[in-house]
mmCIF file of the N, C-alpha and C atoms, coordinates in Angstrom:
data_MODEL
# 
_entry.id   MODEL 
# 
loop_
_atom_site.group_PDB 
_atom_site.id 
_atom_site.type_symbol 
_atom_site.label_atom_id 
_atom_site.label_alt_id 
_atom_site.label_comp_id 
_atom_site.label_asym_id 
_atom_site.label_entity_id 
_atom_site.label_seq_id 
_atom_site.pdbx_PDB_ins_code 
_atom_site.Cartn_x 
_atom_site.Cartn_y 
_atom_site.Cartn_z 
_atom_site.occupancy 
_atom_site.B_iso_or_equiv 
_atom_site.pdbx_formal_charge 
_atom_site.auth_seq_id 
_atom_site.auth_comp_id 
_atom_site.auth_asym_id 
_atom_site.auth_atom_id 
_atom_site.pdbx_PDB_model_num 
ATOM 1   N N  . MET A 1 1  ? -10.739 34.824 73.526 1.00 0.00 ? 1  MET A N  1 
ATOM 2   C CA . MET A 1 1  ? -9.648  34.033 72.987 1.00 0.00 ? 1  MET A CA 1 
ATOM 3   C C  . MET A 1 1  ? -9.927  33.685 71.523 1.00 0.00 ? 1  MET A C  1 
ATOM 4   N N  . ILE A 1 2  ? -11.171 33.333 71.230 1.00 0.00 ? 2  ILE A N  1 
ATOM 5   C CA . ILE A 1 2  ? -11.527 32.984 69.854 1.00 0.00 ? 2  ILE A CA 1 
ATOM 6   C C  . ILE A 1 2  ? -11.357 34.196 68.940 1.00 0.00 ? 2  ILE A C  1 
ATOM 7   N N  . GLY A 1 3  ? -11.721 35.385 69.430 1.00 0.00 ? 3  GLY A N  1 
ATOM 8   C CA . GLY A 1 3  ? -11.570 36.602 68.648 1.00 0.00 ? 3  GLY A CA 1 
ATOM 9   C C  . GLY A 1 3  ? -10.110 36.914 68.363 1.00 0.00 ? 3  GLY A C  1 
ATOM 10  N N  . LEU A 1 4  ? -9.236  36.691 69.350 1.00 0.00 ? 4  LEU A N  1 
ATOM 11  C CA . LEU A 1 4  ? -7.813  36.938 69.166 1.00 0.00 ? 4  LEU A CA 1 
ATOM 12  C C  . LEU A 1 4  ? -7.226  36.012 68.114 1.00 0.00 ? 4  LEU A C  1 
ATOM 13  N N  . VAL A 1 5  ? -7.553  34.734 68.224 1.00 0.00 ? 5  VAL A N  1 
ATOM 14  C CA . VAL A 1 5  ? -7.051  33.760 67.252 1.00 0.00 ? 5  VAL A CA 1 
ATOM 15  C C  . VAL A 1 5  ? -7.612  34.053 65.868 1.00 0.00 ? 5  VAL A C  1 
ATOM 16  N N  . SER A 1 6  ? -8.890  34.375 65.787 1.00 0.00 ? 6  SER A N  1 
ATOM 17  C CA . SER A 1 6  ? -9.504  34.701 64.492 1.00 0.00 ? 6  SER A CA 1 
ATOM 18  C C  . SER A 1 6  ? -8.861  35.935 63.871 1.00 0.00 ? 6  SER A C  1 
ATOM 19  N N  . GLY A 1 7  ? -8.589  36.943 64.696 1.00 0.00 ? 7  GLY A N  1 
ATOM 20  C CA . GLY A 1 7  ? -7.938  38.152 64.200 1.00 0.00 ? 7  GLY A CA 1 
ATOM 21  C C  . GLY A 1 7  ? -6.539  37.890 63.681 1.00 0.00 ? 7  GLY A C  1 
ATOM 22  N N  . LEU A 1 8  ? -5.775  37.075 64.401 1.00 0.00 ? 8  LEU A N  1 
ATOM 23  C CA . LEU A 1 8  ? -4.428  36.735 63.942 1.00 0.00 ? 8  LEU A CA 1 
ATOM 24  C C  . LEU A 1 8  ? -4.449  35.949 62.636 1.00 0.00 ? 8  LEU A C  1 
ATOM 25  N N  . VAL A 1 9  ? -5.356  34.997 62.545 1.00 0.00 ? 9  VAL A N  1 
ATOM 26  C CA . VAL A 1 9  ? -5.463  34.205 61.314 1.00 0.00 ? 9  VAL A CA 1 
ATOM 27  C C  . VAL A 1 9  ? -5.874  35.095 60.152 1.00 0.00 ? 9  VAL A C  1 
ATOM 28  N N  . ALA A 1 10 ? -6.856  35.970 60.359 1.00 0.00 ? 10 ALA A N  1 
ATOM 29  C CA . ALA A 1 10 ? -7.303  36.866 59.296 1.00 0.00 ? 10 ALA A CA 1 
ATOM 30  C C  . ALA A 1 10 ? -6.184  37.819 58.879 1.00 0.00 ? 10 ALA A C  1 
ATOM 31  N N  . ALA A 1 11 ? -5.406  38.321 59.841 1.00 0.00 ? 11 ALA A N  1 
ATOM 32  C CA . ALA A 1 11 ? -4.302  39.219 59.510 1.00 0.00 ? 11 ALA A CA 1 
ATOM 33  C C  . ALA A 1 11 ? -3.234  38.496 58.691 1.00 0.00 ? 11 ALA A C  1 
ATOM 34  N N  . LEU A 1 12 ? -2.979  37.245 59.028 1.00 0.00 ? 12 LEU A N  1 
ATOM 35  C CA . LEU A 1 12 ? -1.979  36.483 58.267 1.00 0.00 ? 12 LEU A CA 1 
ATOM 36  C C  . LEU A 1 12 ? -2.460  36.150 56.858 1.00 0.00 ? 12 LEU A C  1 
ATOM 37  N N  . VAL A 1 13 ? -3.739  35.861 56.721 1.00 0.00 ? 13 VAL A N  1 
ATOM 38  C CA . VAL A 1 13 ? -4.270  35.460 55.419 1.00 0.00 ? 13 VAL A CA 1 
ATOM 39  C C  . VAL A 1 13 ? -4.500  36.661 54.516 1.00 0.00 ? 13 VAL A C  1 
ATOM 40  N N  . PHE A 1 14 ? -5.119  37.720 55.045 1.00 0.00 ? 14 PHE A N  1 
ATOM 41  C CA . PHE A 1 14 ? -5.539  38.836 54.206 1.00 0.00 ? 14 PHE A CA 1 
ATOM 42  C C  . PHE A 1 14 ? -4.629  40.060 54.291 1.00 0.00 ? 14 PHE A C  1 
ATOM 43  N N  . GLY A 1 15 ? -3.849  40.179 55.342 1.00 0.00 ? 15 GLY A N  1 
ATOM 44  C CA . GLY A 1 15 ? -3.032  41.371 55.527 1.00 0.00 ? 15 GLY A CA 1 
ATOM 45  C C  . GLY A 1 15 ? -1.702  41.291 54.807 1.00 0.00 ? 15 GLY A C  1 
ATOM 46  N N  . GLU A 1 16 ? -1.029  42.403 54.807 1.00 0.00 ? 16 GLU A N  1 
ATOM 47  C CA . GLU A 1 16 ? 0.320   42.436 54.259 1.00 0.00 ? 16 GLU A CA 1 
ATOM 48  C C  . GLU A 1 16 ? 1.276   42.014 55.367 1.00 0.00 ? 16 GLU A C  1 
ATOM 49  N N  . HIS A 1 17 ? 2.001   40.963 55.128 1.00 0.00 ? 17 HIS A N  1 
ATOM 50  C CA . HIS A 1 17 ? 2.975   40.517 56.116 1.00 0.00 ? 17 HIS A CA 1 
ATOM 51  C C  . HIS A 1 17 ? 4.289   40.231 55.405 1.00 0.00 ? 17 HIS A C  1 
ATOM 52  N N  . HIS A 1 18 ? 5.305   40.159 56.173 1.00 0.00 ? 18 HIS A N  1 
ATOM 53  C CA . HIS A 1 18 ? 6.630   39.948 55.632 1.00 0.00 ? 18 HIS A CA 1 
ATOM 54  C C  . HIS A 1 18 ? 7.086   38.526 55.930 1.00 0.00 ? 18 HIS A C  1 
ATOM 55  N N  . ALA A 1 19 ? 8.117   38.110 55.255 1.00 0.00 ? 19 ALA A N  1 
ATOM 56  C CA . ALA A 1 19 ? 8.614   36.744 55.410 1.00 0.00 ? 19 ALA A CA 1 
ATOM 57  C C  . ALA A 1 19 ? 9.098   36.476 56.828 1.00 0.00 ? 19 ALA A C  1 
ATOM 58  N N  . TRP A 1 20 ? 9.587   37.498 57.531 1.00 0.00 ? 20 TRP A N  1 
ATOM 59  C CA . TRP A 1 20 ? 10.095  37.259 58.870 1.00 0.00 ? 20 TRP A CA 1 
ATOM 60  C C  . TRP A 1 20 ? 8.997   36.802 59.813 1.00 0.00 ? 20 TRP A C  1 
ATOM 61  N N  . LEU A 1 21 ? 7.766   37.277 59.624 1.00 0.00 ? 21 LEU A N  1 
ATOM 62  C CA . LEU A 1 21 ? 6.659   36.861 60.485 1.00 0.00 ? 21 LEU A CA 1 
ATOM 63  C C  . LEU A 1 21 ? 6.354   35.383 60.284 1.00 0.00 ? 21 LEU A C  1 
ATOM 64  N N  . VAL A 1 22 ? 6.332   34.941 59.053 1.00 0.00 ? 22 VAL A N  1 
ATOM 65  C CA . VAL A 1 22 ? 6.116   33.522 58.762 1.00 0.00 ? 22 VAL A CA 1 
ATOM 66  C C  . VAL A 1 22 ? 7.262   32.695 59.329 1.00 0.00 ? 22 VAL A C  1 
ATOM 67  N N  . PHE A 1 23 ? 8.489   33.199 59.199 1.00 0.00 ? 23 PHE A N  1 
ATOM 68  C CA . PHE A 1 23 ? 9.661   32.514 59.754 1.00 0.00 ? 23 PHE A CA 1 
ATOM 69  C C  . PHE A 1 23 ? 9.545   32.361 61.266 1.00 0.00 ? 23 PHE A C  1 
ATOM 70  N N  . VAL A 1 24 ? 9.152   33.420 61.958 1.00 0.00 ? 24 VAL A N  1 
ATOM 71  C CA . VAL A 1 24 ? 9.036   33.376 63.422 1.00 0.00 ? 24 VAL A CA 1 
ATOM 72  C C  . VAL A 1 24 ? 7.970   32.375 63.849 1.00 0.00 ? 24 VAL A C  1 
ATOM 73  N N  . ILE A 1 25 ? 6.843   32.378 63.172 1.00 0.00 ? 25 ILE A N  1 
ATOM 74  C CA . ILE A 1 25 ? 5.766   31.442 63.521 1.00 0.00 ? 25 ILE A CA 1 
ATOM 75  C C  . ILE A 1 25 ? 6.196   30.002 63.253 1.00 0.00 ? 25 ILE A C  1 
ATOM 76  N N  . ALA A 1 26 ? 6.821   29.769 62.111 1.00 0.00 ? 26 ALA A N  1 
ATOM 77  C CA . ALA A 1 26 ? 7.244   28.407 61.760 1.00 0.00 ? 26 ALA A CA 1 
ATOM 78  C C  . ALA A 1 26 ? 8.314   27.892 62.719 1.00 0.00 ? 26 ALA A C  1 
ATOM 79  N N  . THR A 1 27 ? 9.301   28.717 63.049 1.00 0.00 ? 27 THR A N  1 
ATOM 80  C CA . THR A 1 27 ? 10.345  28.261 63.967 1.00 0.00 ? 27 THR A CA 1 
ATOM 81  C C  . THR A 1 27 ? 9.795   28.041 65.373 1.00 0.00 ? 27 THR A C  1 
ATOM 82  N N  . ALA A 1 28 ? 8.836   28.862 65.804 1.00 0.00 ? 28 ALA A N  1 
ATOM 83  C CA . ALA A 1 28 ? 8.231   28.653 67.125 1.00 0.00 ? 28 ALA A CA 1 
ATOM 84  C C  . ALA A 1 28 ? 7.462   27.334 67.171 1.00 0.00 ? 28 ALA A C  1 
ATOM 85  N N  . ARG A 1 29 ? 6.722   27.042 66.104 1.00 0.00 ? 29 ARG A N  1 
ATOM 86  C CA . ARG A 1 29 ? 5.977   25.768 66.066 1.00 0.00 ? 29 ARG A CA 1 
ATOM 87  C C  . ARG A 1 29 ? 6.923   24.577 66.053 1.00 0.00 ? 29 ARG A C  1 
ATOM 88  N N  . LEU A 1 30 ? 7.976   24.648 65.240 1.00 0.00 ? 30 LEU A N  1 
ATOM 89  C CA . LEU A 1 30 ? 8.921   23.532 65.160 1.00 0.00 ? 30 LEU A CA 1 
ATOM 90  C C  . LEU A 1 30 ? 9.715   23.374 66.451 1.00 0.00 ? 30 LEU A C  1 
ATOM 91  N N  . ALA A 1 31 ? 10.072  24.474 67.091 1.00 0.00 ? 31 ALA A N  1 
ATOM 92  C CA . ALA A 1 31 ? 10.809  24.397 68.351 1.00 0.00 ? 31 ALA A CA 1 
ATOM 93  C C  . ALA A 1 31 ? 9.935   23.844 69.463 1.00 0.00 ? 31 ALA A C  1 
ATOM 94  N N  . SER A 1 32 ? 8.674   24.233 69.502 1.00 0.00 ? 32 SER A N  1 
ATOM 95  C CA . SER A 1 32 ? 7.796   23.709 70.548 1.00 0.00 ? 32 SER A CA 1 
ATOM 96  C C  . SER A 1 32 ? 7.507   22.229 70.348 1.00 0.00 ? 32 SER A C  1 
ATOM 97  N N  . ALA A 1 33 ? 7.600   21.757 69.110 1.00 0.00 ? 33 ALA A N  1 
ATOM 98  C CA . ALA A 1 33 ? 7.408   20.328 68.837 1.00 0.00 ? 33 ALA A CA 1 
ATOM 99  C C  . ALA A 1 33 ? 8.699   19.535 69.034 1.00 0.00 ? 33 ALA A C  1 
ATOM 100 N N  . GLY A 1 34 ? 9.807   20.231 69.317 1.00 0.00 ? 34 GLY A N  1 
ATOM 101 C CA . GLY A 1 34 ? 11.071  19.541 69.547 1.00 0.00 ? 34 GLY A CA 1 
ATOM 102 C C  . GLY A 1 34 ? 11.809  19.170 68.273 1.00 0.00 ? 34 GLY A C  1 
ATOM 103 N N  . ARG A 1 35 ? 11.443  19.758 67.149 1.00 0.00 ? 35 ARG A N  1 
ATOM 104 C CA . ARG A 1 35 ? 12.076  19.422 65.882 1.00 0.00 ? 35 ARG A CA 1 
ATOM 105 C C  . ARG A 1 35 ? 13.125  20.433 65.456 1.00 0.00 ? 35 ARG A C  1 
ATOM 106 N N  . LEU A 1 36 ? 13.319  21.492 66.290 1.00 0.00 ? 36 LEU A N  1 
ATOM 107 C CA . LEU A 1 36 ? 14.244  22.568 65.952 1.00 0.00 ? 36 LEU A CA 1 
ATOM 108 C C  . LEU A 1 36 ? 14.707  23.214 67.249 1.00 0.00 ? 36 LEU A C  1 
ATOM 109 N N  . PRO A 1 37 ? 15.978  23.621 67.342 1.00 0.00 ? 37 PRO A N  1 
ATOM 110 C CA . PRO A 1 37 ? 16.403  24.314 68.566 1.00 0.00 ? 37 PRO A CA 1 
ATOM 111 C C  . PRO A 1 37 ? 15.764  25.693 68.659 1.00 0.00 ? 37 PRO A C  1 
ATOM 112 N N  . TRP A 1 38 ? 15.588  26.180 69.897 1.00 0.00 ? 38 TRP A N  1 
ATOM 113 C CA . TRP A 1 38 ? 14.951  27.480 70.089 1.00 0.00 ? 38 TRP A CA 1 
ATOM 114 C C  . TRP A 1 38 ? 15.813  28.606 69.547 1.00 0.00 ? 38 TRP A C  1 
ATOM 115 N N  . ARG A 1 39 ? 17.124  28.508 69.685 1.00 0.00 ? 39 ARG A N  1 
ATOM 116 C CA . ARG A 1 39 ? 18.017  29.550 69.185 1.00 0.00 ? 39 ARG A CA 1 
ATOM 117 C C  . ARG A 1 39 ? 18.698  29.060 67.925 1.00 0.00 ? 39 ARG A C  1 
ATOM 118 N N  . LEU A 1 40 ? 18.409  29.702 66.824 1.00 0.00 ? 40 LEU A N  1 
ATOM 119 C CA . LEU A 1 40 ? 18.994  29.330 65.539 1.00 0.00 ? 40 LEU A CA 1 
ATOM 120 C C  . LEU A 1 40 ? 20.186  30.222 65.222 1.00 0.00 ? 40 LEU A C  1 
ATOM 121 N N  . MET A 1 41 ? 21.125  29.659 64.486 1.00 0.00 ? 41 MET A N  1 
ATOM 122 C CA . MET A 1 41 ? 22.266  30.445 64.029 1.00 0.00 ? 41 MET A CA 1 
ATOM 123 C C  . MET A 1 41 ? 21.837  31.291 62.838 1.00 0.00 ? 41 MET A C  1 
ATOM 124 N N  . ALA A 1 42 ? 22.266  32.523 62.794 1.00 0.00 ? 42 ALA A N  1 
ATOM 125 C CA . ALA A 1 42 ? 21.938  33.395 61.675 1.00 0.00 ? 42 ALA A CA 1 
ATOM 126 C C  . ALA A 1 42 ? 22.654  32.909 60.415 1.00 0.00 ? 42 ALA A C  1 
ATOM 127 N N  . LEU A 1 43 ? 22.052  33.178 59.264 1.00 0.00 ? 43 LEU A N  1 
ATOM 128 C CA . LEU A 1 43 ? 22.642  32.730 58.004 1.00 0.00 ? 43 LEU A CA 1 
ATOM 129 C C  . LEU A 1 43 ? 24.022  33.327 57.779 1.00 0.00 ? 43 LEU A C  1 
ATOM 130 N N  . ASP A 1 44 ? 24.203  34.586 58.138 1.00 0.00 ? 44 ASP A N  1 
ATOM 131 C CA . ASP A 1 44 ? 25.517  35.184 57.923 1.00 0.00 ? 44 ASP A CA 1 
ATOM 132 C C  . ASP A 1 44 ? 26.573  34.575 58.840 1.00 0.00 ? 44 ASP A C  1 
ATOM 133 N N  . ASP A 1 45 ? 26.184  34.145 60.050 1.00 0.00 ? 45 ASP A N  1 
ATOM 134 C CA . ASP A 1 45 ? 27.122  33.446 60.926 1.00 0.00 ? 45 ASP A CA 1 
ATOM 135 C C  . ASP A 1 45 ? 27.496  32.087 60.351 1.00 0.00 ? 45 ASP A C  1 
ATOM 136 N N  . ALA A 1 46 ? 26.511  31.370 59.836 1.00 0.00 ? 46 ALA A N  1 
ATOM 137 C CA . ALA A 1 46 ? 26.780  30.067 59.230 1.00 0.00 ? 46 ALA A CA 1 
ATOM 138 C C  . ALA A 1 46 ? 27.654  30.220 57.989 1.00 0.00 ? 46 ALA A C  1 
ATOM 139 N N  . HIS A 1 47 ? 27.454  31.285 57.243 1.00 0.00 ? 47 HIS A N  1 
ATOM 140 C CA . HIS A 1 47 ? 28.289  31.550 56.068 1.00 0.00 ? 47 HIS A CA 1 
ATOM 141 C C  . HIS A 1 47 ? 29.715  31.880 56.494 1.00 0.00 ? 47 HIS A C  1 
ATOM 142 N N  . ARG A 1 48 ? 29.859  32.694 57.522 1.00 0.00 ? 48 ARG A N  1 
ATOM 143 C CA . ARG A 1 48 ? 31.179  33.074 58.018 1.00 0.00 ? 48 ARG A CA 1 
ATOM 144 C C  . ARG A 1 48 ? 31.935  31.871 58.561 1.00 0.00 ? 48 ARG A C  1 
ATOM 145 N N  . LEU A 1 49 ? 31.227  30.916 59.182 1.00 0.00 ? 49 LEU A N  1 
ATOM 146 C CA . LEU A 1 49 ? 31.861  29.724 59.730 1.00 0.00 ? 49 LEU A CA 1 
ATOM 147 C C  . LEU A 1 49 ? 32.135  28.649 58.676 1.00 0.00 ? 49 LEU A C  1 
ATOM 148 N N  . GLY A 1 50 ? 31.659  28.852 57.464 1.00 0.00 ? 50 GLY A N  1 
ATOM 149 C CA . GLY A 1 50 ? 31.938  27.908 56.388 1.00 0.00 ? 50 GLY A CA 1 
ATOM 150 C C  . GLY A 1 50 ? 30.924  26.798 56.230 1.00 0.00 ? 50 GLY A C  1 
ATOM 151 N N  . LEU A 1 51 ? 29.780  26.896 56.910 1.00 0.00 ? 51 LEU A N  1 
ATOM 152 C CA . LEU A 1 51 ? 28.752  25.874 56.764 1.00 0.00 ? 51 LEU A CA 1 
ATOM 153 C C  . LEU A 1 51 ? 27.912  26.085 55.509 1.00 0.00 ? 51 LEU A C  1 
ATOM 154 N N  . LEU A 1 52 ? 27.770  27.343 55.096 1.00 0.00 ? 52 LEU A N  1 
ATOM 155 C CA . LEU A 1 52 ? 26.969  27.679 53.930 1.00 0.00 ? 52 LEU A CA 1 
ATOM 156 C C  . LEU A 1 52 ? 27.822  28.435 52.921 1.00 0.00 ? 52 LEU A C  1 
ATOM 157 N N  . ARG A 1 53 ? 27.429  28.359 51.662 1.00 0.00 ? 53 ARG A N  1 
ATOM 158 C CA . ARG A 1 53 ? 28.047  29.173 50.622 1.00 0.00 ? 53 ARG A CA 1 
ATOM 159 C C  . ARG A 1 53 ? 26.939  29.908 49.889 1.00 0.00 ? 53 ARG A C  1 
ATOM 160 N N  . THR A 1 54 ? 27.291  31.017 49.296 1.00 0.00 ? 54 THR A N  1 
ATOM 161 C CA . THR A 1 54 ? 26.294  31.775 48.545 1.00 0.00 ? 54 THR A CA 1 
ATOM 162 C C  . THR A 1 54 ? 26.439  31.461 47.069 1.00 0.00 ? 54 THR A C  1 
ATOM 163 N N  . VAL A 1 55 ? 25.307  31.220 46.443 1.00 0.00 ? 55 VAL A N  1 
ATOM 164 C CA . VAL A 1 55 ? 25.237  31.008 45.005 1.00 0.00 ? 55 VAL A CA 1 
ATOM 165 C C  . VAL A 1 55 ? 24.164  31.958 44.509 1.00 0.00 ? 55 VAL A C  1 
ATOM 166 N N  . GLY A 1 56 ? 24.597  33.083 43.989 1.00 0.00 ? 56 GLY A N  1 
ATOM 167 C CA . GLY A 1 56 ? 23.635  34.115 43.613 1.00 0.00 ? 56 GLY A CA 1 
ATOM 168 C C  . GLY A 1 56 ? 22.959  34.648 44.866 1.00 0.00 ? 56 GLY A C  1 
ATOM 169 N N  . PRO A 1 57 ? 21.645  34.731 44.863 1.00 0.00 ? 57 PRO A N  1 
ATOM 170 C CA . PRO A 1 57 ? 20.946  35.280 46.025 1.00 0.00 ? 57 PRO A CA 1 
ATOM 171 C C  . PRO A 1 57 ? 20.568  34.239 47.080 1.00 0.00 ? 57 PRO A C  1 
ATOM 172 N N  . ILE A 1 58 ? 20.996  32.978 46.917 1.00 0.00 ? 58 ILE A N  1 
ATOM 173 C CA . ILE A 1 58 ? 20.584  31.930 47.849 1.00 0.00 ? 58 ILE A CA 1 
ATOM 174 C C  . ILE A 1 58 ? 21.783  31.347 48.574 1.00 0.00 ? 58 ILE A C  1 
ATOM 175 N N  . TYR A 1 59 ? 21.518  30.670 49.676 1.00 0.00 ? 59 TYR A N  1 
ATOM 176 C CA . TYR A 1 59 ? 22.533  29.958 50.431 1.00 0.00 ? 59 TYR A CA 1 
ATOM 177 C C  . TYR A 1 59 ? 22.413  28.472 50.137 1.00 0.00 ? 59 TYR A C  1 
ATOM 178 N N  . GLN A 1 60 ? 23.550  27.783 50.084 1.00 0.00 ? 60 GLN A N  1 
ATOM 179 C CA . GLN A 1 60 ? 23.584  26.332 49.930 1.00 0.00 ? 60 GLN A CA 1 
ATOM 180 C C  . GLN A 1 60 ? 24.505  25.757 50.994 1.00 0.00 ? 60 GLN A C  1 
ATOM 181 N N  . PHE A 1 61 ? 24.239  24.496 51.396 1.00 0.00 ? 61 PHE A N  1 
ATOM 182 C CA . PHE A 1 61 ? 25.150  23.832 52.312 1.00 0.00 ? 61 PHE A CA 1 
ATOM 183 C C  . PHE A 1 61 ? 26.458  23.584 51.594 1.00 0.00 ? 61 PHE A C  1 
ATOM 184 N N  . ARG A 1 62 ? 27.554  23.853 52.255 1.00 0.00 ? 62 ARG A N  1 
ATOM 185 C CA . ARG A 1 62 ? 28.868  23.657 51.651 1.00 0.00 ? 62 ARG A CA 1 
ATOM 186 C C  . ARG A 1 62 ? 29.250  22.176 51.626 1.00 0.00 ? 62 ARG A C  1 
ATOM 187 N N  . HIS A 1 63 ? 28.812  21.419 52.611 1.00 0.00 ? 63 HIS A N  1 
ATOM 188 C CA . HIS A 1 63 ? 29.209  20.019 52.732 1.00 0.00 ? 63 HIS A CA 1 
ATOM 189 C C  . HIS A 1 63 ? 28.034  19.106 52.379 1.00 0.00 ? 63 HIS A C  1 
ATOM 190 N N  . ALA A 1 64 ? 28.241  18.217 51.435 1.00 0.00 ? 64 ALA A N  1 
ATOM 191 C CA . ALA A 1 64 ? 27.183  17.318 50.983 1.00 0.00 ? 64 ALA A CA 1 
ATOM 192 C C  . ALA A 1 64 ? 26.744  16.371 52.095 1.00 0.00 ? 64 ALA A C  1 
ATOM 193 N N  . GLU A 1 65 ? 27.676  15.927 52.950 1.00 0.00 ? 65 GLU A N  1 
ATOM 194 C CA . GLU A 1 65 ? 27.311  15.015 54.035 1.00 0.00 ? 65 GLU A CA 1 
ATOM 195 C C  . GLU A 1 65 ? 26.367  15.680 55.031 1.00 0.00 ? 65 GLU A C  1 
ATOM 196 N N  . LEU A 1 66 ? 26.596  16.952 55.342 1.00 0.00 ? 66 LEU A N  1 
ATOM 197 C CA . LEU A 1 66 ? 25.694  17.685 56.229 1.00 0.00 ? 66 LEU A CA 1 
ATOM 198 C C  . LEU A 1 66 ? 24.316  17.824 55.589 1.00 0.00 ? 66 LEU A C  1 
ATOM 199 N N  . HIS A 1 67 ? 24.288  18.142 54.324 1.00 0.00 ? 67 HIS A N  1 
ATOM 200 C CA . HIS A 1 67 ? 23.015  18.253 53.600 1.00 0.00 ? 67 HIS A CA 1 
ATOM 201 C C  . HIS A 1 67 ? 22.270  16.926 53.625 1.00 0.00 ? 67 HIS A C  1 
ATOM 202 N N  . ASP A 1 68 ? 22.967  15.831 53.349 1.00 0.00 ? 68 ASP A N  1 
ATOM 203 C CA . ASP A 1 68 ? 22.323  14.514 53.356 1.00 0.00 ? 68 ASP A CA 1 
ATOM 204 C C  . ASP A 1 68 ? 21.835  14.132 54.747 1.00 0.00 ? 68 ASP A C  1 
ATOM 205 N N  . HIS A 1 69 ? 22.620  14.460 55.768 1.00 0.00 ? 69 HIS A N  1 
ATOM 206 C CA . HIS A 1 69 ? 22.220  14.145 57.142 1.00 0.00 ? 69 HIS A CA 1 
ATOM 207 C C  . HIS A 1 69 ? 20.950  14.899 57.538 1.00 0.00 ? 69 HIS A C  1 
ATOM 208 N N  . LEU A 1 70 ? 20.882  16.182 57.198 1.00 0.00 ? 70 LEU A N  1 
ATOM 209 C CA . LEU A 1 70 ? 19.710  16.976 57.551 1.00 0.00 ? 70 LEU A CA 1 
ATOM 210 C C  . LEU A 1 70 ? 18.492  16.626 56.701 1.00 0.00 ? 70 LEU A C  1 
ATOM 211 N N  . ALA A 1 71 ? 18.711  16.084 55.510 1.00 0.00 ? 71 ALA A N  1 
ATOM 212 C CA . ALA A 1 71 ? 17.610  15.742 54.628 1.00 0.00 ? 71 ALA A CA 1 
ATOM 213 C C  . ALA A 1 71 ? 16.957  14.405 54.986 1.00 0.00 ? 71 ALA A C  1 
ATOM 214 N N  . ARG A 1 72 ? 17.694  13.564 55.712 1.00 0.00 ? 72 ARG A N  1 
ATOM 215 C CA . ARG A 1 72 ? 17.136  12.262 56.086 1.00 0.00 ? 72 ARG A CA 1 
ATOM 216 C C  . ARG A 1 72 ? 15.983  12.413 57.067 1.00 0.00 ? 72 ARG A C  1 
ATOM 217 N N  . SER A 1 73 ? 15.081  11.467 57.031 1.00 0.00 ? 73 SER A N  1 
ATOM 218 C CA . SER A 1 73 ? 13.954  11.498 57.963 1.00 0.00 ? 73 SER A CA 1 
ATOM 219 C C  . SER A 1 73 ? 14.434  11.118 59.356 1.00 0.00 ? 73 SER A C  1 
ATOM 220 N N  . PRO A 1 74 ? 13.755  11.559 60.414 1.00 0.00 ? 74 PRO A N  1 
ATOM 221 C CA . PRO A 1 74 ? 14.189  11.235 61.775 1.00 0.00 ? 74 PRO A CA 1 
ATOM 222 C C  . PRO A 1 74 ? 14.196  9.736  62.059 1.00 0.00 ? 74 PRO A C  1 
ATOM 223 N N  . ALA A 1 75 ? 13.328  8.968  61.404 1.00 0.00 ? 75 ALA A N  1 
ATOM 224 C CA . ALA A 1 75 ? 13.273  7.525  61.648 1.00 0.00 ? 75 ALA A CA 1 
ATOM 225 C C  . ALA A 1 75 ? 14.535  6.829  61.149 1.00 0.00 ? 75 ALA A C  1 
ATOM 226 N N  . SER A 1 76 ? 15.164  7.348  60.087 1.00 0.00 ? 76 SER A N  1 
ATOM 227 C CA . SER A 1 76 ? 16.329  6.678  59.528 1.00 0.00 ? 76 SER A CA 1 
ATOM 228 C C  . SER A 1 76 ? 17.620  7.085  60.226 1.00 0.00 ? 76 SER A C  1 
ATOM 229 N N  . ARG A 1 77 ? 17.571  8.088  61.110 1.00 0.00 ? 77 ARG A N  1 
ATOM 230 C CA . ARG A 1 77 ? 18.778  8.504  61.828 1.00 0.00 ? 77 ARG A CA 1 
ATOM 231 C C  . ARG A 1 77 ? 19.041  7.526  62.883 1.00 0.00 ? 77 ARG A C  1 
# 
C-alpha cells in the first residue's frame, strides 16, 4: 500500500500530467468531504443554460448574486 501511494505521489509530482487528472483528484477529495456534489455540471452545459458567460478563453458567472453566494464561507450561509 505504501508503494502504491508513493508511486502515485511521485507520478503526480515528477511525471507529465494533464489538468484533468488534478481536476478529478480535487473533485473526488471535495466530494468525499461533503463540500461538492459527486456529479458536476459540465461547463458547456452551464454556459448553454445561462449560468456562465465566456470572456475570451475563460468562463465567468453571469449573475453577481450567484457568484457572491458561492464565494461566501459556509459559516456565513
